DRENTINU-711235 format. One record per residue (C-alpha): residue in three letters; residue number from 1; x, y, z. Coordinates in Angstrom, 2 decimals, m for minus. Example, Ala and Ser with C-alpha at 12.3 -4.5 7.8 and 13.67 -1.06 7.14 Angstrom:
BEGIN
{'ALA'; 1; {12.30; m4.50; 7.80}}
{'SER'; 2; {13.67; m1.06; 7.14}}
This chain:
BEGIN
{'MET'; 1; {106.74; 141.96; 57.65}}
{'LYS'; 2; {106.91; 142.26; 53.81}}
{'LYS'; 3; {103.71; 141.63; 51.66}}
{'TYR'; 4; {103.65; 138.61; 49.42}}
{'ALA'; 5; {101.62; 135.90; 48.17}}
{'MET'; 6; {102.15; 132.77; 50.30}}
{'ARG'; 7; {103.43; 129.57; 48.57}}
{'VAL'; 8; {102.53; 126.07; 49.18}}
{'LYS'; 9; {105.81; 125.57; 50.93}}
{'ASP'; 10; {105.19; 128.37; 53.36}}
{'LEU'; 11; {101.60; 127.26; 54.04}}
{'LYS'; 12; {102.99; 123.58; 54.81}}
{'GLU'; 13; {105.49; 125.07; 57.12}}
{'ALA'; 14; {103.09; 127.16; 58.89}}
{'LEU'; 15; {100.68; 124.31; 59.48}}
{'SER'; 16; {103.39; 121.56; 60.32}}
{'GLU'; 17; {102.90; 121.97; 64.14}}
{'PHE'; 18; {99.34; 121.36; 64.18}}
{'SER'; 19; {97.31; 118.28; 64.35}}
{'ASP'; 20; {95.45; 117.02; 61.29}}
{'ASP'; 21; {92.29; 117.35; 63.20}}
{'THR'; 22; {92.58; 121.15; 63.82}}
{'GLU'; 23; {89.73; 123.12; 62.18}}
{'VAL'; 24; {90.71; 125.66; 59.43}}
{'PHE'; 25; {88.76; 128.89; 58.85}}
{'ILE'; 26; {89.27; 131.73; 56.28}}
{'ALA'; 27; {88.82; 135.41; 57.53}}
{'ASN'; 28; {86.18; 136.85; 55.18}}
{'SER'; 29; {87.21; 140.11; 53.38}}
{'VAL'; 30; {86.12; 142.21; 50.43}}
{'ASN'; 31; {88.63; 142.89; 47.69}}
{'ILE'; 32; {87.48; 145.79; 45.54}}
{'CYS'; 33; {90.22; 144.93; 42.84}}
{'GLY'; 34; {89.24; 141.56; 42.09}}
{'ASN'; 35; {87.56; 138.28; 43.33}}
{'ILE'; 36; {90.81; 136.83; 44.75}}
{'SER'; 37; {93.62; 138.01; 47.13}}
{'PRO'; 38; {97.01; 136.44; 48.01}}
{'LEU'; 39; {97.16; 134.34; 51.26}}
{'CYS'; 40; {99.63; 135.92; 53.69}}
{'GLU'; 41; {98.89; 134.51; 57.06}}
{'ALA'; 42; {98.11; 131.34; 58.80}}
{'ARG'; 43; {97.51; 131.85; 62.62}}
{'GLU'; 44; {96.49; 129.80; 65.52}}
{'ASP'; 45; {93.36; 131.07; 67.39}}
{'VAL'; 46; {90.21; 129.74; 69.21}}
{'TYR'; 47; {86.47; 130.00; 68.78}}
{'GLY'; 48; {83.74; 129.48; 71.27}}
{'PHE'; 49; {81.28; 126.73; 70.91}}
{'PHE'; 50; {78.62; 126.24; 73.69}}
{'GLY'; 51; {81.08; 127.82; 76.30}}
{'THR'; 52; {83.95; 125.70; 75.00}}
{'SER'; 53; {87.26; 127.13; 73.36}}
{'VAL'; 54; {88.03; 125.22; 70.35}}
{'PRO'; 55; {91.49; 125.66; 68.80}}
{'CYS'; 56; {91.60; 126.49; 65.09}}
{'ILE'; 57; {93.63; 128.05; 62.30}}
{'ILE'; 58; {92.65; 131.08; 60.68}}
{'LEU'; 59; {93.89; 131.89; 57.13}}
{'GLY'; 60; {94.14; 135.80; 56.31}}
{'SER'; 61; {94.45; 137.41; 52.98}}
{'GLU'; 62; {96.57; 140.45; 52.13}}
{'VAL'; 63; {93.22; 142.43; 52.31}}
{'ASN'; 64; {92.64; 141.71; 56.01}}
{'THR'; 65; {96.26; 141.25; 57.34}}
{'GLU'; 66; {98.05; 144.14; 58.81}}
{'PHE'; 67; {101.73; 144.55; 58.04}}
{'ASP'; 68; {104.58; 146.66; 59.40}}
{'GLU'; 69; {105.60; 149.28; 56.90}}
{'GLU'; 70; {109.19; 149.08; 55.70}}
{'ASP'; 71; {111.15; 152.06; 54.52}}
């Protein structure tokens, strides 16, 4: 996967299959080069709440997203 800043079009496409009621979270990270980082990932996941698995979407920045290296 190539590193790039996600565009609004990409985010809308990534979220199009999910219900409007799905909770959204941001994976926290520290960027030593500034106070913002490009959004690179929107993935489906779950979190636990009193023994119940709750579906959610987690948004990941370039800082906390692993990419395959390209030659």
